[in-house]
C-alpha positions as CSV (number, residue, x, y, z in Angstrom):
1,M,84.2,-65.6,-119.2
2,A,85.5,-66.7,-115.7
3,V,82.5,-67.0,-113.5
4,P,82.7,-68.8,-110.1
5,K,80.5,-71.8,-109.9
6,H,79.8,-71.6,-106.2
7,K,79.5,-68.6,-103.8
8,L,82.4,-68.1,-101.7
9,S,81.6,-68.3,-97.8
10,R,82.0,-65.2,-95.6
11,S,84.6,-66.7,-93.6
12,R,86.8,-67.7,-96.7
13,T,86.4,-64.2,-98.1
14,R,87.3,-62.6,-94.7
15,K,90.2,-64.9,-94.2
16,R,91.6,-63.7,-97.6
17,R,91.0,-60.0,-96.6
18,S,92.4,-60.2,-93.2
19,Q,95.9,-59.7,-94.8
20,W,94.7,-56.3,-96.3
21,K,96.4,-54.1,-93.7
22,L,98.3,-50.9,-93.8
23,S,101.9,-50.7,-92.8
24,A,103.3,-47.9,-90.6
25,P,105.6,-45.6,-92.6
26,N,109.4,-45.9,-92.4
27,W,111.0,-43.1,-90.7
28,V,114.5,-42.1,-91.1
29,E,116.8,-39.6,-89.3
30,C,117.6,-36.4,-91.0
31,P,121.5,-36.2,-91.4
32,R,121.4,-32.5,-90.7
33,C,119.2,-31.8,-87.9
34,H,118.6,-35.5,-86.6
35,Q,114.8,-35.2,-86.6
36,D,112.7,-38.0,-88.1
37,R,111.5,-37.7,-91.5
38,L,110.2,-39.6,-94.3
39,P,112.7,-41.2,-96.7
40,H,113.2,-39.4,-100.1
41,H,111.1,-36.3,-98.8
42,V,112.4,-32.8,-97.8
43,C,112.9,-32.6,-94.0
44,P,110.0,-30.7,-92.6
45,H,112.2,-29.3,-89.8
46,C,115.1,-27.7,-91.4
47,G,114.1,-27.8,-95.3
48,Y,117.1,-29.8,-96.5
49,Y,117.1,-32.6,-99.0
50,N,120.1,-34.3,-100.4
51,G,122.6,-32.0,-98.7
52,R,121.0,-28.8,-100.0
53,I,118.3,-26.2,-98.8
54,V,115.1,-26.8,-100.7
55,V,112.5,-25.0,-98.6
56,Q,113.2,-21.7,-96.8
57,H,111.3,-21.5,-93.4
58,Q,110.0,-18.2,-92.2
59,D,111.1,-18.0,-88.6
């Protein structure tokens, strides 16, 4: 079994974990209504995806 021989110091562990950060989501422009939306998702403003309506909005 792989068992460490020595305890890792806090600074070494924290240096390694300093790279665990979230990245901001990529936003793209909807080609129909020109609002921001997530890629590969239905547009929350117009309800279109891939050139066709997927969600009907109750206005």
